[in-house]
C-alpha positions as CSV (number, residue, x, y, z in Angstrom):
1,M,101.6,109.2,81.6
2,K,98.0,108.9,82.9
3,D,98.3,105.4,83.4
4,E,101.8,105.4,85.0
5,G,99.8,106.9,88.3
6,T,97.9,103.7,88.3
7,R,99.6,100.3,88.9
8,F,99.5,100.3,92.6
9,T,99.7,96.0,91.9
10,G,102.5,93.2,92.2
11,S,104.5,94.2,95.0
12,V,103.7,97.4,94.8
13,P,101.5,97.8,97.2
14,E,103.3,96.0,100.3
15,I,106.8,98.0,99.7
16,Y,105.1,101.5,99.6
17,H,103.1,100.6,103.2
18,R,106.1,99.3,104.9
19,H,108.7,102.2,103.3
20,L,107.0,105.0,101.7
21,G,104.1,104.9,104.8
22,P,106.6,105.7,107.4
23,L,108.2,108.6,105.7
24,L,105.8,110.5,103.6
25,F,102.4,109.6,105.1
26,E,102.6,108.8,108.5
27,P,102.8,112.8,109.7
28,Y,100.3,113.6,107.1
29,A,98.2,111.6,108.6
30,R,98.6,112.5,112.1
31,D,98.2,116.1,111.0
32,L,94.8,115.3,109.6
33,A,93.1,113.1,112.1
34,R,94.4,115.8,114.8
35,R,92.5,118.6,112.6
36,L,89.5,116.2,112.3
37,A,89.4,115.0,116.0
38,P,86.6,118.1,117.6
39,F,84.1,116.9,114.9
40,A,84.4,113.5,117.1
41,R,81.2,112.1,118.3
42,P,79.2,108.7,118.5
43,G,77.3,107.9,115.2
44,L,79.4,110.5,113.0
45,R,79.3,109.5,109.4
46,V,83.1,109.3,108.1
47,L,84.1,108.4,104.6
48,E,87.7,108.2,103.5
49,I,88.6,108.2,99.8
50,A,91.8,106.6,98.1
51,A,92.7,104.9,101.5
52,G,95.8,103.2,99.9
53,T,97.0,101.1,102.9
54,G,95.1,102.4,106.0
55,I,97.6,104.6,107.2
56,L,95.2,107.5,107.9
57,T,92.1,105.1,108.7
58,R,94.5,103.8,111.8
59,H,94.6,107.3,112.8
60,L,90.8,108.0,112.0
61,V,90.1,105.4,114.4
62,T,92.0,106.7,117.7
63,A,90.7,110.6,116.7
64,L,86.8,109.8,115.8
65,P,85.8,107.1,118.7
66,G,82.4,106.2,118.0
67,A,82.0,107.0,114.5
68,A,81.0,104.9,111.5
69,L,83.6,104.9,109.3
70,C,83.4,103.4,105.2
71,A,87.3,103.2,104.2
72,T,87.3,103.3,100.5
73,D,90.4,102.6,97.5
74,L,89.9,102.0,93.9
75,A,93.1,99.6,94.8
76,E,91.5,96.5,96.2
77,P,95.4,95.2,96.8
78,M,95.7,98.4,99.0
79,L,92.8,98.2,100.8
80,E,93.6,94.0,101.3
81,I,96.8,95.5,103.1
82,A,95.1,98.2,105.1
83,Q,92.7,95.7,106.6
84,R,95.4,93.5,107.7
85,H,97.3,96.4,109.1
86,V,94.6,98.0,110.9
87,G,92.9,94.9,112.3
88,P,89.6,94.1,112.9
89,R,87.8,97.3,114.3
90,E,84.2,97.6,115.4
91,G,82.7,100.1,113.2
92,I,85.1,100.1,110.1
93,E,83.5,99.3,106.8
94,W,86.0,98.3,103.6
95,R,84.6,99.0,100.3
96,P,86.7,99.2,97.0
97,A,84.8,102.6,95.5
98,D,85.7,105.0,92.7
99,A,85.8,108.5,93.6
100,V,84.4,110.0,90.6
101,S,81.2,107.6,91.1
102,L,80.5,106.9,94.6
103,P,78.2,104.2,95.3
104,F,76.8,105.9,98.2
105,P,73.2,107.1,98.4
106,D,73.0,110.8,98.7
107,E,73.4,112.6,102.1
108,S,75.4,109.4,103.4
109,F,78.1,111.3,105.5
110,D,78.7,113.7,108.0
111,L,82.3,114.0,107.1
112,V,84.3,113.1,104.0
113,T,87.8,113.0,104.0
114,C,91.2,112.3,101.3
115,Q,94.9,111.7,101.8
116,F,96.8,112.9,99.0
117,G,94.6,111.3,96.7
118,V,92.9,113.9,94.9
119,M,95.8,114.1,92.2
120,F,95.1,110.9,90.8
121,F,91.8,111.4,90.2
122,P,90.8,111.6,86.0
123,D,87.8,113.9,86.7
124,K,88.3,115.9,89.8
125,D,85.3,117.8,88.7
126,A,83.5,114.9,88.8
127,A,85.0,113.7,92.2
128,A,84.0,117.2,93.9
129,R,80.4,116.5,93.2
130,E,80.1,113.6,93.9
131,V,81.3,114.5,97.5
132,R,79.2,117.0,98.2
133,R,76.6,114.5,97.1
134,S,77.7,112.3,99.5
135,L,78.3,114.8,102.3
136,R,74.4,115.7,104.7
137,P,74.1,120.0,104.4
138,G,76.4,121.2,107.0
139,G,78.9,118.5,106.3
140,R,82.3,118.8,105.4
141,F,85.7,117.8,103.2
142,V,89.4,117.6,104.3
143,L,91.9,116.9,102.1
144,N,95.7,117.5,101.7
145,V,97.4,118.0,98.3
146,W,101.0,117.8,98.0
147,D,103.1,121.4,97.1
148,S,105.2,121.4,94.2
149,L,108.1,118.9,93.1
150,E,110.0,121.1,93.5
151,A,109.5,122.0,97.1
152,N,109.4,118.1,97.8
153,P,112.6,117.0,97.3
154,L,111.6,113.3,98.0
155,G,110.1,113.6,95.3
156,R,112.3,115.6,93.0
157,I,115.3,113.5,93.7
158,P,113.7,110.2,92.8
159,H,112.1,112.2,89.7
160,E,115.6,113.6,88.1
161,T,117.5,110.6,89.1
162,I,114.9,107.6,87.6
163,G,114.6,110.4,84.5
164,S,118.8,110.3,84.1
165,F,118.7,106.9,83.0
166,F,115.5,107.1,80.5
167,P,117.0,110.5,78.8
168,A,115.1,109.8,75.9
169,D,111.4,108.8,77.4
170,P,111.9,109.8,81.3
171,P,108.8,108.1,83.3
172,G,106.6,110.6,84.3
173,F,105.3,109.5,87.6
174,Y,106.2,111.6,89.8
175,R,104.5,115.1,88.2
176,I,101.3,113.7,89.1
177,P,101.2,113.4,93.1
178,F,102.5,116.3,93.2
179,G,101.4,118.2,90.1
180,Y,98.2,119.1,92.0
181,H,99.7,121.9,93.7
182,D,98.2,125.3,93.6
183,P,96.0,126.2,95.9
184,A,93.8,128.4,94.4
185,A,93.2,125.2,91.7
186,A,91.6,123.5,94.7
187,R,89.6,126.5,96.3
188,D,88.0,126.6,92.2
189,L,87.8,123.1,92.4
190,L,85.6,122.9,95.2
191,E,83.6,126.4,95.2
192,R,82.8,125.0,90.9
193,A,81.2,121.9,92.9
194,G,79.3,123.9,95.5
195,F,81.1,124.1,98.2
196,A,81.5,126.8,100.7
197,N,84.2,128.4,103.4
198,V,87.3,126.3,101.8
199,R,90.0,127.1,103.2
200,T,93.9,126.1,102.9
201,E,96.5,126.2,105.1
202,H,100.3,125.6,103.8
203,V,101.8,122.4,106.3
204,P,105.2,121.6,105.7
205,L,106.8,118.8,108.0
206,V,109.5,116.6,108.8
207,A,110.2,112.8,106.4
208,E,112.7,110.9,108.1
209,A,113.5,107.4,107.2
210,P,116.5,105.3,109.0
211,T,118.5,105.0,106.0
212,A,118.7,106.9,101.9
213,E,118.4,103.2,101.1
214,H,115.8,102.6,102.9
215,A,113.9,106.2,101.5
216,A,115.3,104.9,98.1
217,I,113.4,101.5,97.8
218,G,110.0,102.8,98.3
219,L,110.2,105.6,95.7
220,V,111.5,103.5,93.0
221,Q,109.9,99.8,94.2
222,G,107.0,101.5,96.5
223,S,105.5,103.5,93.8
224,P,104.2,102.9,90.2
225,V,107.4,104.4,88.5
226,L,108.0,100.7,88.7
227,S,106.7,99.6,86.2
228,A,107.6,103.0,84.1
229,I,111.2,101.4,84.8
230,L,110.5,97.2,84.1
231,E,108.5,98.7,80.9
232,R,111.8,100.9,79.5
233,G,114.3,98.0,80.5
234,G,117.7,98.1,80.6
235,V,119.1,98.7,83.7
236,A,117.7,96.8,86.8
237,P,115.2,98.7,89.5
238,E,118.1,98.0,92.5
239,T,120.6,99.9,90.3
240,I,118.5,102.7,89.9
241,V,117.8,102.2,94.1
242,A,121.5,102.1,94.7
243,A,121.7,105.9,93.0
244,V,118.2,107.5,94.2
245,A,119.8,106.6,97.6
246,A,123.0,108.4,97.1
247,A,121.6,111.4,95.5
248,L,119.0,111.8,98.6
249,A,121.9,110.9,101.2
250,R,123.9,113.8,99.3
251,E,121.5,116.1,100.2
252,H,119.3,114.9,103.3
253,G,121.9,112.9,105.1
254,D,122.2,108.9,106.1
255,R,121.6,106.6,108.9
256,P,118.8,108.5,109.2
257,L,118.0,110.2,106.8
258,R,115.7,113.6,107.1
259,A,114.3,116.1,104.5
260,T,111.3,119.0,104.8
261,M,108.1,118.0,102.5
262,K,105.5,120.7,101.9
263,A,101.5,119.6,101.4
264,W,98.3,122.0,101.3
265,V,95.3,121.0,103.9
266,V,91.8,121.7,101.9
267,S,88.8,122.5,104.1
268,A,85.5,123.1,102.2
269,E,81.4,122.8,103.8
270,R,78.8,121.8,102.2
271,P,76.0,125.1,102.7
272,V,73.3,123.7,104.6
């Protein structure tokens, strides 16, 4: 299951961006950008970790005018789409980087942010220590993580539906992004790394897609679960997309599909 969370390759990044971006990530990107906007000032040094296809990055450019922004991700195919999506902008550096071993000197940034990336880090303690090291004293780390699979039908429904096709060996991908949902664990993680003033806030938002099928394409073919489906074989991804679309439509309607999603926003400071 560990490897299932890392395969943002092939057709997955483009489908992820086109289908899951508007559905899952745009609403929370707007929310994070709004929270970060009060820190805007000329020369602000900002690091975005796990920038993916640049959905949050684009909002940061608007929310933090005059900032020097470094957007990083471990998956270079995702960053390639991000650069096309955001376009040429002064003040943005795009850089492949591993969150558990950041390639920056100590105290390089005033602000670090990460949208729905922490769940995928293989060593969360190392990543938290790296963020603290990279922040100047008084700098802030603001991130979000999904609430549980049970609290998020757009994770639960594809997880259950895909698993029904492979009862002997159900793909476990969706347990990764929705598997780090305890705010107390996030607080403990950051406090162990030396952060102070750790705050958590539960944030429900509404996800919307033009059709249930549009959402299902992203949830099946725009995530690493696609590799798990292809490896197991015996059923075409399009068949699974249709089943997921039908299940989504039964619970959350069609044309458009609307569903509530839930996440936690976590913020902390590096002590002065």
